[in-house]
C-alpha positions as CSV (number, residue, x, y, z in Angstrom):
1,M,-4.2,4.7,-15.9
2,K,-7.9,4.1,-16.6
3,I,-10.4,2.7,-14.1
4,R,-12.5,-0.3,-15.0
5,I,-16.1,-0.5,-13.7
6,L,-16.9,-3.9,-12.1
7,Y,-20.4,-3.1,-10.8
8,E,-22.8,-0.2,-11.2
9,D,-26.3,0.8,-10.2
10,E,-28.0,4.1,-9.4
11,N,-26.4,4.4,-6.0
12,L,-23.2,2.3,-6.0
13,L,-20.1,1.6,-8.0
14,A,-17.4,-1.0,-7.6
15,I,-14.2,-0.2,-9.6
16,D,-11.0,-2.0,-10.4
17,K,-8.3,0.4,-9.2
18,P,-4.9,0.0,-11.0
19,A,-1.7,0.0,-9.0
20,G,0.0,3.4,-9.2
21,L,-3.2,5.5,-9.0
22,V,-3.9,7.6,-5.9
23,C,-7.4,7.4,-4.5
24,H,-7.9,11.1,-3.8
25,P,-5.8,14.4,-3.6
26,V,-3.6,14.4,-0.6
27,G,-0.9,16.9,0.6
28,G,0.5,18.8,-2.3
29,Y,-0.6,16.2,-4.9
30,Q,-3.4,17.4,-7.1
31,G,-2.8,15.1,-10.1
32,D,-4.8,12.2,-11.5
33,T,-6.8,10.3,-8.9
34,V,-9.7,7.9,-8.6
35,V,-11.9,10.7,-7.4
36,S,-11.0,13.0,-10.4
37,Q,-11.6,10.3,-12.9
38,L,-15.0,9.3,-11.4
39,S,-16.1,12.9,-11.0
40,Y,-15.5,13.4,-14.7
41,L,-17.6,10.4,-15.5
42,Y,-20.4,10.9,-13.0
43,P,-22.0,14.3,-12.3
44,E,-23.4,13.4,-8.9
45,D,-21.4,13.4,-5.7
46,I,-18.8,10.6,-5.5
47,H,-17.8,9.2,-2.1
48,L,-15.1,6.5,-1.6
49,L,-16.3,4.1,1.0
50,H,-12.8,2.9,1.8
51,R,-9.3,3.4,0.5
52,L,-6.5,1.4,-1.3
53,D,-2.9,2.4,-1.1
54,K,-1.5,4.0,-4.2
55,N,0.4,0.8,-5.2
56,T,-2.3,-1.6,-4.3
57,S,-4.6,-2.8,-7.1
58,G,-8.1,-4.2,-6.9
59,V,-11.8,-3.7,-6.0
60,L,-12.9,-0.4,-4.4
61,L,-16.5,0.6,-3.4
62,V,-17.9,4.0,-4.2
63,T,-21.3,5.6,-3.6
64,R,-23.1,7.8,-6.2
65,G,-24.8,10.5,-4.2
66,K,-25.6,10.3,-0.5
67,K,-28.6,8.0,-0.4
68,I,-26.9,4.9,0.9
69,I,-23.6,6.3,2.2
70,K,-24.6,6.1,5.9
71,K,-25.9,2.6,5.6
72,M,-22.7,1.5,3.9
73,Y,-20.5,3.1,6.5
74,N,-22.5,1.4,9.1
75,Q,-21.7,-2.0,7.6
76,F,-18.0,-1.1,7.6
77,A,-18.2,0.0,11.2
78,R,-20.0,-3.2,12.3
79,R,-17.5,-5.3,10.3
80,L,-20.1,-6.8,8.1
81,I,-18.2,-6.2,4.9
82,C,-15.8,-9.0,4.0
83,K,-12.7,-8.0,2.1
84,T,-10.1,-10.5,0.8
85,Y,-6.6,-9.8,-0.6
86,L,-4.0,-11.8,-2.4
87,A,-0.3,-11.1,-1.7
88,V,3.1,-12.5,-2.6
89,V,5.5,-12.1,0.4
90,H,9.2,-12.8,1.0
91,G,10.1,-16.1,2.6
92,V,8.2,-19.3,3.4
93,V,5.4,-18.8,5.9
94,K,5.5,-21.8,8.1
95,S,2.1,-21.7,9.6
96,H,-0.5,-22.8,7.1
97,Q,-3.0,-20.3,8.5
98,G,-3.1,-17.9,11.4
99,T,-4.2,-14.5,12.8
100,I,-2.0,-11.4,13.3
101,E,-3.1,-9.2,16.1
102,L,-0.8,-6.2,16.5
103,P,-1.7,-2.6,17.3
104,I,-1.0,0.0,14.7
105,A,0.2,3.6,15.3
106,R,1.9,6.3,13.4
107,A,5.7,5.8,13.4
108,C,8.0,8.2,15.2
109,S,9.6,9.0,11.8
110,A,6.3,10.3,10.5
111,S,7.7,13.8,10.0
112,L,10.1,12.3,7.4
113,I,8.0,9.5,6.0
114,K,4.4,10.8,6.2
115,L,2.6,7.5,5.9
116,K,4.9,5.1,7.8
117,M,3.2,3.2,10.6
118,T,4.5,0.9,13.3
119,T,3.3,-2.1,15.4
120,E,5.8,-1.3,18.2
121,N,3.6,1.2,20.0
122,P,1.4,-0.7,22.5
123,Q,-0.9,2.4,22.5
124,G,-1.8,2.0,18.9
125,L,-5.2,1.1,17.5
126,A,-6.2,-2.6,17.7
127,A,-5.7,-4.4,14.4
128,K,-6.4,-7.9,13.3
129,T,-5.6,-9.8,10.0
130,D,-6.5,-13.4,9.2
131,Y,-4.3,-15.2,6.7
132,R,-4.0,-18.5,4.9
133,V,-1.1,-19.8,2.8
134,L,-2.2,-20.8,-0.7
135,N,1.2,-21.9,-2.0
136,T,5.0,-21.5,-1.6
137,T,8.2,-21.5,-3.5
138,E,11.7,-21.7,-2.2
139,E,11.8,-17.9,-1.7
140,H,8.1,-16.7,-1.6
141,S,4.7,-17.4,-0.3
142,L,1.3,-16.7,-1.8
143,L,-1.2,-15.5,0.9
144,H,-5.0,-15.2,1.1
145,L,-5.7,-12.4,3.6
146,Q,-8.8,-11.1,5.3
147,P,-8.4,-7.9,7.4
148,V,-10.9,-7.9,10.2
149,T,-10.1,-4.3,11.0
150,G,-9.3,-1.6,8.5
151,R,-6.2,0.4,9.7
152,K,-3.8,2.3,7.5
153,H,-1.3,0.0,5.8
154,Q,-2.6,-2.9,8.0
155,I,-1.9,-5.8,5.7
156,R,1.5,-4.5,4.6
157,L,2.6,-3.8,8.1
158,H,1.2,-7.0,9.7
159,V,3.0,-9.4,7.3
160,A,6.2,-7.4,7.6
161,A,5.9,-7.6,11.4
162,I,6.0,-11.4,11.3
163,G,9.0,-11.4,9.0
164,H,7.4,-11.7,5.6
165,P,7.1,-8.3,3.9
166,I,5.2,-8.0,0.6
167,V,7.3,-8.3,-2.5
168,G,7.9,-4.8,-4.0
169,D,6.9,-2.9,-0.8
170,Y,9.6,-0.3,-0.3
171,L,8.2,1.1,2.9
172,Y,8.0,-2.0,5.0
173,C,10.9,-4.0,3.3
174,R,13.5,-6.0,5.0
175,S,16.3,-3.6,4.5
176,G,16.6,0.1,3.7
177,I,18.2,-0.2,0.2
178,P,15.0,-0.5,-1.9
179,F,13.5,2.2,0.2
180,L,16.4,4.5,-0.6
181,W,16.1,3.8,-4.3
182,Q,12.4,4.6,-4.4
183,Y,12.3,7.7,-2.3
184,Y,15.7,9.4,-2.9
185,L,16.4,8.3,-6.5
186,Q,12.7,8.6,-7.5
187,R,12.7,5.3,-9.3
188,S,12.1,1.6,-8.6
189,S,15.0,-0.5,-7.4
190,P,16.5,-3.0,-9.8
191,W,15.4,-5.8,-7.5
192,H,11.8,-5.4,-8.4
193,E,11.8,-4.3,-12.1
194,N,9.1,-6.9,-12.9
195,I,6.6,-5.5,-10.3
196,K,4.4,-2.4,-10.8
197,G,3.6,-1.2,-7.4
198,H,3.8,-4.0,-4.9
199,A,2.4,-7.6,-4.9
200,L,-0.8,-6.9,-3.1
201,H,-4.2,-7.1,-4.7
202,A,-7.7,-6.4,-3.3
203,H,-9.3,-9.5,-4.8
204,S,-12.9,-9.4,-3.6
205,I,-15.4,-7.6,-1.4
206,E,-18.7,-9.0,-0.1
207,F,-21.6,-7.0,1.4
208,E,-25.4,-6.6,1.6
209,H,-26.8,-4.1,-0.7
210,P,-28.7,-1.6,1.5
211,L,-31.5,-1.1,-0.9
212,L,-31.7,-4.4,-2.9
213,Q,-31.2,-6.5,0.3
214,D,-29.1,-8.9,-1.8
215,Q,-25.8,-10.3,-0.8
216,I,-23.3,-9.1,-3.4
217,K,-19.7,-10.3,-4.0
218,I,-17.5,-8.5,-6.4
219,S,-14.1,-9.7,-7.6
220,A,-11.3,-7.9,-9.4
221,P,-9.1,-9.9,-11.8
222,L,-5.4,-9.9,-11.2
223,P,-3.5,-7.3,-13.2
224,Q,-1.1,-8.7,-15.7
225,H,2.1,-8.0,-13.7
226,L,0.7,-9.9,-10.7
227,D,-0.8,-12.7,-12.8
228,N,2.6,-13.4,-14.2
229,I,4.2,-13.6,-10.7
230,M,1.5,-15.8,-9.3
231,K,1.8,-18.3,-12.2
232,G,5.1,-19.2,-10.7
233,F,3.3,-20.9,-7.7
């Protein structure tokens, strides 16, 4: 899986991460990652400014060297960077637009499922996601989402918590069957053969360039498998 460069200057990169590619080595995984591919292409230090889950596609910001890294992290901390996502979820979302505010904490089953999170712990970190319904079918909804905070698995967990999990998401699905297929049989369930990863795409990111002082908006085109799904709306 090759990375496409969406924007590049001496200090900053914006890439289009494909679904199925891990951002950086984690745990015992030392295979192909975003970091390993970029380190091969760019001799200077590469720093990911944020993360995308393995099965999420879309735009990702990366610094080249350390000149602007603190200024960019400061923008993230002050919530000055606007990220938008597109997602196909199960069911018809009745409210045309809304805000999901539920705390996020590591699930009690974290020892078995390392990355699983929960909204059921009131002591979790505050998390907020704005959403808008773009279109619906009899079985699915197409959502435009803007995470105000940036917690692990935030969008996936928030939409699942209101009863509309993302299509193809095995971790936060409605029942355990697709999860069992994915994690114990090591292959995708037959219910989602037409989806690579899950139907969540980091569509755009907007920020102020710390050196150029320009407001920059970068968008990543839909990958083919998601484009085919969204044509049905």
